[in-house]
A tleap script that builds the chain and sets N, CA, C and O, in Angstrom:
source leaprc.protein.ff14SB
mol = sequence {
  NMET GLU LYS PRO GLY GLY ARG GLU ARG VAL
  VAL ARG LEU LEU ASP LEU ALA TRP GLU LEU
  GLU ALA ARG ASP MET PRO VAL SER ILE ASP
  LEU PRO PRO GLN ASP THR PRO ILE LEU ARG
  VAL VAL GLY ALA ARG GLY PHE ILE ARG VAL
  GLU SER TRP HIE ASP ALA ALA GLY ARG TRP
  TYR PHE SER TRP GLY ARG VAL GLN GLY ALA
  THR VAL HIE GLY THR THR ALA THR GLU THR
  ALA ARG ALA ALA GLU ARG ILE CYS GLU VAL
  ALA CARG
}
set mol.1.N position { 79.178 -92.448 -47.708 }
set mol.1.CA position { 77.907 -91.869 -48.091 }
set mol.1.C position { 77.251 -91.237 -46.871 }
set mol.1.O position { 77.176 -91.844 -45.803 }
set mol.2.N position { 76.783 -90.016 -47.049 }
set mol.2.CA position { 76.167 -89.280 -45.947 }
set mol.2.C position { 74.736 -89.735 -45.710 }
set mol.2.O position { 73.979 -89.955 -46.656 }
set mol.3.N position { 74.373 -89.874 -44.447 }
set mol.3.CA position { 73.002 -90.251 -44.098 }
set mol.3.C position { 72.074 -89.067 -44.344 }
set mol.3.O position { 72.507 -87.921 -44.227 }
set mol.4.N position { 70.809 -89.316 -44.683 }
set mol.4.CA position { 69.868 -88.209 -44.887 }
set mol.4.C position { 69.789 -87.311 -43.658 }
set mol.4.O position { 69.569 -87.786 -42.544 }
set mol.5.N position { 69.970 -86.020 -43.870 }
set mol.5.CA position { 69.898 -85.073 -42.769 }
set mol.5.C position { 71.112 -85.074 -41.865 }
set mol.5.O position { 71.133 -84.362 -40.862 }
set mol.6.N position { 72.136 -85.870 -42.203 }
set mol.6.CA position { 73.298 -86.014 -41.335 }
set mol.6.C position { 74.042 -84.726 -41.075 }
set mol.6.O position { 74.348 -84.406 -39.927 }
set mol.7.N position { 74.335 -83.988 -42.120 }
set mol.7.CA position { 75.070 -82.732 -41.968 }
set mol.7.C position { 74.260 -81.734 -41.147 }
set mol.7.O position { 74.796 -81.073 -40.257 }
set mol.8.N position { 72.983 -81.629 -41.448 }
set mol.8.CA position { 72.118 -80.682 -40.722 }
set mol.8.C position { 71.994 -81.078 -39.251 }
set mol.8.O position { 71.932 -80.210 -38.380 }
set mol.9.N position { 71.958 -82.372 -38.971 }
set mol.9.CA position { 71.928 -82.843 -37.568 }
set mol.9.C position { 73.138 -82.316 -36.808 }
set mol.9.O position { 73.016 -81.814 -35.691 }
set mol.10.N position { 74.304 -82.438 -37.430 }
set mol.10.CA position { 75.536 -81.997 -36.791 }
set mol.10.C position { 75.528 -80.485 -36.600 }
set mol.10.O position { 75.941 -79.997 -35.548 }
set mol.11.N position { 75.070 -79.746 -37.586 }
set mol.11.CA position { 74.992 -78.286 -37.474 }
set mol.11.C position { 74.080 -77.899 -36.312 }
set mol.11.O position { 74.410 -77.003 -35.535 }
set mol.12.N position { 72.936 -78.570 -36.190 }
set mol.12.CA position { 72.014 -78.290 -35.073 }
set mol.12.C position { 72.677 -78.573 -33.740 }
set mol.12.O position { 72.546 -77.789 -32.800 }
set mol.13.N position { 73.390 -79.691 -33.650 }
set mol.13.CA position { 74.075 -80.030 -32.407 }
set mol.13.C position { 75.189 -79.029 -32.095 }
set mol.13.O position { 75.399 -78.681 -30.933 }
set mol.14.N position { 75.899 -78.567 -33.117 }
set mol.14.CA position { 76.936 -77.551 -32.905 }
set mol.14.C position { 76.340 -76.249 -32.374 }
set mol.14.O position { 76.891 -75.633 -31.461 }
set mol.15.N position { 75.214 -75.836 -32.948 }
set mol.15.CA position { 74.544 -74.627 -32.453 }
set mol.15.C position { 74.168 -74.781 -30.985 }
set mol.15.O position { 74.374 -73.872 -30.181 }
set mol.16.N position { 73.616 -75.940 -30.647 }
set mol.16.CA position { 73.250 -76.191 -29.257 }
set mol.16.C position { 74.494 -76.246 -28.367 }
set mol.16.O position { 74.478 -75.732 -27.248 }
set mol.17.N position { 75.557 -76.858 -28.852 }
set mol.17.CA position { 76.802 -76.936 -28.085 }
set mol.17.C position { 77.332 -75.538 -27.755 }
set mol.17.O position { 77.785 -75.297 -26.636 }
set mol.18.N position { 77.280 -74.620 -28.718 }
set mol.18.CA position { 77.731 -73.249 -28.461 }
set mol.18.C position { 76.868 -72.579 -27.399 }
set mol.18.O position { 77.378 -71.871 -26.531 }
set mol.19.N position { 75.566 -72.805 -27.472 }
set mol.19.CA position { 74.659 -72.233 -26.465 }
set mol.19.C position { 74.976 -72.786 -25.077 }
set mol.19.O position { 74.994 -72.042 -24.096 }
set mol.20.N position { 75.221 -74.074 -24.999 }
set mol.20.CA position { 75.534 -74.690 -23.710 }
set mol.20.C position { 76.904 -74.257 -23.198 }
set mol.20.O position { 77.072 -74.011 -22.004 }
set mol.21.N position { 77.870 -74.163 -24.086 }
set mol.21.CA position { 79.210 -73.729 -23.703 }
set mol.21.C position { 79.156 -72.307 -23.146 }
set mol.21.O position { 79.875 -71.987 -22.198 }
set mol.22.N position { 78.322 -71.462 -23.719 }
set mol.22.CA position { 78.166 -70.085 -23.227 }
set mol.22.C position { 77.567 -70.058 -21.826 }
set mol.22.O position { 77.683 -69.059 -21.115 }
set mol.23.N position { 76.926 -71.155 -21.430 }
set mol.23.CA position { 76.347 -71.292 -20.086 }
set mol.23.C position { 77.252 -72.135 -19.179 }
set mol.23.O position { 76.816 -72.653 -18.151 }
set mol.24.N position { 78.508 -72.258 -19.580 }
set mol.24.CA position { 79.538 -72.982 -18.807 }
set mol.24.C position { 79.228 -74.460 -18.604 }
set mol.24.O position { 79.599 -75.039 -17.583 }
set mol.25.N position { 78.555 -75.068 -19.563 }
set mol.25.CA position { 78.285 -76.506 -19.511 }
set mol.25.C position { 79.337 -77.222 -20.355 }
set mol.25.O position { 79.528 -76.871 -21.519 }
set mol.26.N position { 80.026 -78.222 -19.791 }
set mol.26.CA position { 80.984 -78.992 -20.574 }
set mol.26.C position { 80.252 -79.867 -21.599 }
set mol.26.O position { 79.324 -80.597 -21.252 }
set mol.27.N position { 80.672 -79.787 -22.837 }
set mol.27.CA position { 80.023 -80.536 -23.917 }
set mol.27.C position { 81.068 -81.148 -24.845 }
set mol.27.O position { 82.211 -80.695 -24.911 }
set mol.28.N position { 80.644 -82.189 -25.558 }
set mol.28.CA position { 81.440 -82.750 -26.639 }
set mol.28.C position { 80.477 -83.348 -27.656 }
set mol.28.O position { 79.357 -83.728 -27.314 }
set mol.29.N position { 80.913 -83.427 -28.887 }
set mol.29.CA position { 80.089 -84.007 -29.946 }
set mol.29.C position { 80.747 -85.297 -30.412 }
set mol.29.O position { 81.937 -85.328 -30.724 }
set mol.30.N position { 79.955 -86.354 -30.454 }
set mol.30.CA position { 80.426 -87.644 -30.964 }
set mol.30.C position { 79.883 -87.828 -32.369 }
set mol.30.O position { 78.688 -87.661 -32.614 }
set mol.31.N position { 80.774 -88.173 -33.287 }
set mol.31.CA position { 80.386 -88.412 -34.680 }
set mol.31.C position { 80.763 -89.840 -35.068 }
set mol.31.O position { 81.694 -90.051 -35.845 }
set mol.32.N position { 80.036 -90.822 -34.524 }
set mol.32.CA position { 80.372 -92.211 -34.853 }
set mol.32.C position { 80.100 -92.501 -36.324 }
set mol.32.O position { 79.098 -92.029 -36.862 }
set mol.33.N position { 80.955 -93.254 -36.979 }
set mol.33.CA position { 80.823 -93.460 -38.419 }
set mol.33.C position { 79.532 -94.167 -38.849 }
set mol.33.O position { 79.010 -93.881 -39.926 }
set mol.34.N position { 79.025 -95.056 -38.051 }
set mol.34.CA position { 77.837 -95.822 -38.459 }
set mol.34.C position { 76.631 -95.576 -37.570 }
set mol.34.O position { 75.716 -96.398 -37.531 }
set mol.35.N position { 76.612 -94.447 -36.849 }
set mol.35.CA position { 75.522 -94.194 -35.915 }
set mol.35.C position { 75.146 -92.713 -35.951 }
set mol.35.O position { 75.754 -91.920 -36.671 }
set mol.36.N position { 74.144 -92.361 -35.169 }
set mol.36.CA position { 73.639 -90.992 -35.111 }
set mol.36.C position { 74.600 -90.098 -34.328 }
set mol.36.O position { 75.067 -90.491 -33.259 }
set mol.37.N position { 74.902 -88.907 -34.841 }
set mol.37.CA position { 75.730 -87.969 -34.079 }
set mol.37.C position { 75.009 -87.580 -32.786 }
set mol.37.O position { 73.787 -87.439 -32.768 }
set mol.38.N position { 75.769 -87.411 -31.718 }
set mol.38.CA position { 75.170 -87.002 -30.446 }
set mol.38.C position { 76.009 -85.914 -29.794 }
set mol.38.O position { 77.201 -85.765 -30.061 }
set mol.39.N position { 75.344 -85.164 -28.934 }
set mol.39.CA position { 75.995 -84.168 -28.103 }
set mol.39.C position { 75.994 -84.714 -26.685 }
set mol.39.O position { 74.945 -85.095 -26.166 }
set mol.40.N position { 77.149 -84.752 -26.063 }
set mol.40.CA position { 77.254 -85.191 -24.660 }
set mol.40.C position { 77.391 -83.951 -23.798 }
set mol.40.O position { 78.277 -83.121 -24.003 }
set mol.41.N position { 76.501 -83.847 -22.837 }
set mol.41.CA position { 76.526 -82.734 -21.897 }
set mol.41.C position { 76.855 -83.319 -20.529 }
set mol.41.O position { 76.147 -84.202 -20.043 }
set mol.42.N position { 77.914 -82.837 -19.913 }
set mol.42.CA position { 78.303 -83.345 -18.604 }
set mol.42.C position { 77.465 -82.652 -17.547 }
set mol.42.O position { 77.466 -81.427 -17.424 }
set mol.43.N position { 76.747 -83.474 -16.784 }
set mol.43.CA position { 75.887 -82.949 -15.731 }
set mol.43.C position { 76.316 -83.432 -14.365 }
set mol.43.O position { 77.349 -84.087 -14.222 }
set mol.44.N position { 75.520 -83.108 -13.362 }
set mol.44.CA position { 75.832 -83.456 -11.976 }
set mol.44.C position { 75.859 -84.965 -11.752 }
set mol.44.O position { 76.593 -85.453 -10.893 }
set mol.45.N position { 75.061 -85.705 -12.522 }
set mol.45.CA position { 74.980 -87.164 -12.338 }
set mol.45.C position { 75.482 -87.935 -13.551 }
set mol.45.O position { 74.951 -88.997 -13.874 }
set mol.46.N position { 76.479 -87.420 -14.208 }
set mol.46.CA position { 76.987 -88.087 -15.407 }
set mol.46.C position { 76.690 -87.249 -16.634 }
set mol.46.O position { 76.498 -86.037 -16.539 }
set mol.47.N position { 76.652 -87.897 -17.781 }
set mol.47.CA position { 76.411 -87.124 -18.990 }
set mol.47.C position { 74.998 -87.372 -19.526 }
set mol.47.O position { 74.375 -88.405 -19.279 }
set mol.48.N position { 74.533 -86.378 -20.265 }
set mol.48.CA position { 73.248 -86.452 -20.949 }
set mol.48.C position { 73.552 -86.592 -22.430 }
set mol.48.O position { 74.360 -85.843 -22.978 }
set mol.49.N position { 72.915 -87.536 -23.065 }
set mol.49.CA position { 73.102 -87.814 -24.488 }
set mol.49.C position { 71.973 -87.117 -25.251 }
set mol.49.O position { 70.812 -87.508 -25.129 }
set mol.50.N position { 72.303 -86.096 -26.032 }
set mol.50.CA position { 71.308 -85.307 -26.768 }
set mol.50.C position { 71.412 -85.620 -28.254 }
set mol.50.O position { 72.503 -85.639 -28.824 }
set mol.51.N position { 70.266 -85.864 -28.870 }
set mol.51.CA position { 70.199 -86.095 -30.311 }
set mol.51.C position { 69.379 -84.985 -30.960 }
set mol.51.O position { 68.544 -84.355 -30.313 }
set mol.52.N position { 69.626 -84.757 -32.232 }
set mol.52.CA position { 68.793 -83.838 -33.011 }
set mol.52.C position { 68.077 -84.660 -34.073 }
set mol.52.O position { 68.622 -85.624 -34.609 }
set mol.53.N position { 66.854 -84.262 -34.365 }
set mol.53.CA position { 66.069 -84.959 -35.383 }
set mol.53.C position { 65.002 -84.009 -35.902 }
set mol.53.O position { 64.747 -82.961 -35.308 }
set mol.54.N position { 64.384 -84.381 -37.007 }
set mol.54.CA position { 63.334 -83.531 -37.572 }
set mol.54.C position { 62.131 -84.382 -37.947 }
set mol.54.O position { 62.236 -85.584 -38.190 }
set mol.55.N position { 60.979 -83.709 -37.984 }
set mol.55.CA position { 59.751 -84.403 -38.375 }
set mol.55.C position { 59.527 -84.236 -39.879 }
set mol.55.O position { 60.334 -83.614 -40.571 }
set mol.56.N position { 58.433 -84.791 -40.370 }
set mol.56.CA position { 58.139 -84.753 -41.810 }
set mol.56.C position { 57.943 -83.333 -42.329 }
set mol.56.O position { 58.139 -83.071 -43.515 }
set mol.57.N position { 57.559 -82.422 -41.447 }
set mol.57.CA position { 57.354 -81.024 -41.842 }
set mol.57.C position { 58.661 -80.229 -41.843 }
set mol.57.O position { 58.674 -79.057 -42.220 }
set mol.58.N position { 59.763 -80.864 -41.420 }
set mol.58.CA position { 61.050 -80.186 -41.418 }
set mol.58.C position { 61.355 -79.435 -40.131 }
set mol.58.O position { 62.343 -78.703 -40.072 }
set mol.59.N position { 60.537 -79.595 -39.103 }
set mol.59.CA position { 60.759 -78.933 -37.821 }
set mol.59.C position { 61.773 -79.752 -37.015 }
set mol.59.O position { 61.639 -80.969 -36.889 }
set mol.60.N position { 62.787 -79.072 -36.475 }
set mol.60.CA position { 63.873 -79.741 -35.751 }
set mol.60.C position { 63.605 -79.783 -34.261 }
set mol.60.O position { 62.942 -78.910 -33.702 }
set mol.61.N position { 64.145 -80.833 -33.625 }
set mol.61.CA position { 63.990 -81.061 -32.192 }
set mol.61.C position { 65.306 -81.554 -31.607 }
set mol.61.O position { 66.165 -82.083 -32.312 }
set mol.62.N position { 65.439 -81.365 -30.293 }
set mol.62.CA position { 66.506 -81.985 -29.521 }
set mol.62.C position { 65.821 -82.889 -28.513 }
set mol.62.O position { 64.807 -82.514 -27.923 }
set mol.63.N position { 66.368 -84.069 -28.315 }
set mol.63.CA position { 65.782 -84.964 -27.317 }
set mol.63.C position { 66.873 -85.695 -26.557 }
set mol.63.O position { 67.984 -85.890 -27.049 }
set mol.64.N position { 66.521 -86.094 -25.341 }
set mol.64.CA position { 67.415 -86.837 -24.475 }
set mol.64.C position { 66.545 -87.684 -23.556 }
set mol.64.O position { 65.417 -87.306 -23.241 }
set mol.65.N position { 67.052 -88.791 -23.142 }
set mol.65.CA position { 66.321 -89.652 -22.222 }
set mol.65.C position { 65.003 -90.148 -22.798 }
set mol.65.O position { 64.735 -90.024 -23.993 }
set mol.66.N position { 64.187 -90.718 -21.909 }
set mol.66.CA position { 62.911 -91.277 -22.344 }
set mol.66.C position { 61.742 -90.773 -21.526 }
set mol.66.O position { 60.686 -91.405 -21.487 }
set mol.67.N position { 61.922 -89.648 -20.877 }
set mol.67.CA position { 60.845 -89.113 -20.051 }
set mol.67.C position { 60.122 -87.997 -20.785 }
set mol.67.O position { 60.687 -87.336 -21.655 }
set mol.68.N position { 58.866 -87.801 -20.419 }
set mol.68.CA position { 58.114 -86.707 -21.024 }
set mol.68.C position { 58.804 -85.386 -20.668 }
set mol.68.O position { 59.285 -85.218 -19.548 }
set mol.69.N position { 58.849 -84.489 -21.585 }
set mol.69.CA position { 59.531 -83.225 -21.360 }
set mol.69.C position { 60.990 -83.255 -21.765 }
set mol.69.O position { 61.698 -82.259 -21.617 }
set mol.70.N position { 61.450 -84.398 -22.280 }
set mol.70.CA position { 62.846 -84.520 -22.685 }
set mol.70.C position { 63.017 -84.289 -24.178 }
set mol.70.O position { 63.987 -84.755 -24.776 }
set mol.71.N position { 62.078 -83.572 -24.777 }
set mol.71.CA position { 62.178 -83.177 -26.178 }
set mol.71.C position { 61.798 -81.711 -26.277 }
set mol.71.O position { 60.771 -81.292 -25.741 }
set mol.72.N position { 62.626 -80.929 -26.964 }
set mol.72.CA position { 62.353 -79.504 -27.137 }
set mol.72.C position { 62.585 -79.114 -28.593 }
set mol.72.O position { 63.365 -79.751 -29.302 }
set mol.73.N position { 61.905 -78.069 -29.024 }
set mol.73.CA position { 62.062 -77.562 -30.381 }
set mol.73.C position { 63.457 -76.974 -30.561 }
set mol.73.O position { 64.056 -76.470 -29.611 }
set mol.74.N position { 63.963 -77.042 -31.780 }
set mol.74.CA position { 65.277 -76.486 -32.063 }
set mol.74.C position { 65.406 -75.987 -33.485 }
set mol.74.O position { 66.488 -76.041 -34.070 }
set mol.75.N position { 64.297 -75.493 -34.054 }
set mol.75.CA position { 64.337 -75.036 -35.439 }
set mol.75.C position { 64.983 -73.655 -35.559 }
set mol.75.O position { 65.788 -73.430 -36.463 }
set mol.76.N position { 64.640 -72.730 -34.659 }
set mol.76.CA position { 65.162 -71.362 -34.731 }
set mol.76.C position { 66.252 -71.152 -33.690 }
set mol.76.O position { 66.414 -71.963 -32.778 }
set mol.77.N position { 66.992 -70.072 -33.829 }
set mol.77.CA position { 68.037 -69.751 -32.848 }
set mol.77.C position { 67.433 -69.536 -31.463 }
set mol.77.O position { 68.023 -69.936 -30.460 }
set mol.78.N position { 66.268 -68.912 -31.405 }
set mol.78.CA position { 65.596 -68.694 -30.121 }
set mol.78.C position { 65.206 -70.016 -29.477 }
set mol.78.O position { 65.371 -70.190 -28.269 }
set mol.79.N position { 64.694 -70.941 -30.267 }
set mol.79.CA position { 64.332 -72.258 -29.740 }
set mol.79.C position { 65.562 -73.022 -29.267 }
set mol.79.O position { 65.510 -73.726 -28.258 }
set mol.80.N position { 66.659 -72.885 -29.987 }
set mol.80.CA position { 67.892 -73.555 -29.586 }
set mol.80.C position { 68.391 -72.995 -28.257 }
set mol.80.O position { 68.861 -73.750 -27.405 }
set mol.81.N position { 68.295 -71.685 -28.074 }
set mol.81.CA position { 68.693 -71.076 -26.802 }
set mol.81.C position { 67.795 -71.571 -25.667 }
set mol.81.O position { 68.278 -71.844 -24.568 }
set mol.82.N position { 66.499 -71.688 -25.926 }
set mol.82.CA position { 65.582 -72.221 -24.905 }
set mol.82.C position { 65.905 -73.685 -24.598 }
set mol.82.O position { 65.846 -74.111 -23.444 }
set mol.83.N position { 66.243 -74.442 -25.627 }
set mol.83.CA position { 66.621 -75.843 -25.428 }
set mol.83.C position { 67.853 -75.923 -24.531 }
set mol.83.O position { 67.925 -76.779 -23.649 }
set mol.84.N position { 68.812 -75.046 -24.749 }
set mol.84.CA position { 70.014 -75.029 -23.919 }
set mol.84.C position { 69.656 -74.749 -22.460 }
set mol.84.O position { 70.198 -75.384 -21.556 }
set mol.85.N position { 68.758 -73.814 -22.233 }
set mol.85.CA position { 68.324 -73.509 -20.868 }
set mol.85.C position { 67.687 -74.734 -20.217 }
set mol.85.O position { 67.972 -75.048 -19.062 }
set mol.86.N position { 66.836 -75.413 -20.952 }
set mol.86.CA position { 66.150 -76.598 -20.423 }
set mol.86.C position { 67.158 -77.710 -20.114 }
set mol.86.O position { 67.067 -78.360 -19.072 }
set mol.87.N position { 68.102 -77.924 -21.004 }
set mol.87.CA position { 69.110 -78.962 -20.786 }
set mol.87.C position { 69.997 -78.607 -19.597 }
set mol.87.O position { 70.392 -79.494 -18.841 }
set mol.88.N position { 70.315 -77.335 -19.421 }
set mol.88.CA position { 71.080 -76.907 -18.236 }
set mol.88.C position { 70.328 -77.227 -16.952 }
set mol.88.O position { 70.923 -77.692 -15.980 }
set mol.89.N position { 69.023 -76.978 -16.946 }
set mol.89.CA position { 68.203 -77.288 -15.773 }
set mol.89.C position { 68.285 -78.779 -15.446 }
set mol.89.O position { 68.436 -79.158 -14.285 }
set mol.90.N position { 68.186 -79.615 -16.471 }
set mol.90.CA position { 68.228 -81.055 -16.274 }
set mol.90.C position { 69.606 -81.513 -15.818 }
set mol.90.O position { 69.722 -82.391 -14.963 }
set mol.91.N position { 70.645 -80.922 -16.386 }
set mol.91.CA position { 72.025 -81.341 -16.091 }
set mol.91.C position { 72.469 -80.946 -14.683 }
set mol.91.O position { 73.280 -81.635 -14.064 }
set mol.92.N position { 71.940 -79.852 -14.192 }
set mol.92.CA position { 72.381 -79.369 -12.871 }
set mol.92.C position { 71.564 -80.044 -11.817 }
set mol.92.O position { 71.759 -79.792 -10.628 }
savepdb mol mol.pdb
quit
C-alpha cells in the first residue's frame, strides 16, 4: 500500500536529483520500504539527506538537517532549481 503523497515525494526528489546532477553533484535516491524516500547528496563532509514534503495547502518543500535555512520551496521547476543551488552551496 502506497503512503499518502509517496509517489509525488519521489517525483519531487527525482526532479531535484536531475537539477543536482546537472550541477555535477553526486546523488542517489533511497526508497526504503517502510520509511520516507530520501535523496542523498554527496558533499565535502559526507552526504546530505534531503526529504520532500508538503504542507496542508499543497506547497512542496525540500529539507535537510535541523538548522534554520535548511528548508526551501520546491513546488515549481524554478523553485526546484533554486533549491538545487542552495543544496550545492551547503554540500561544497
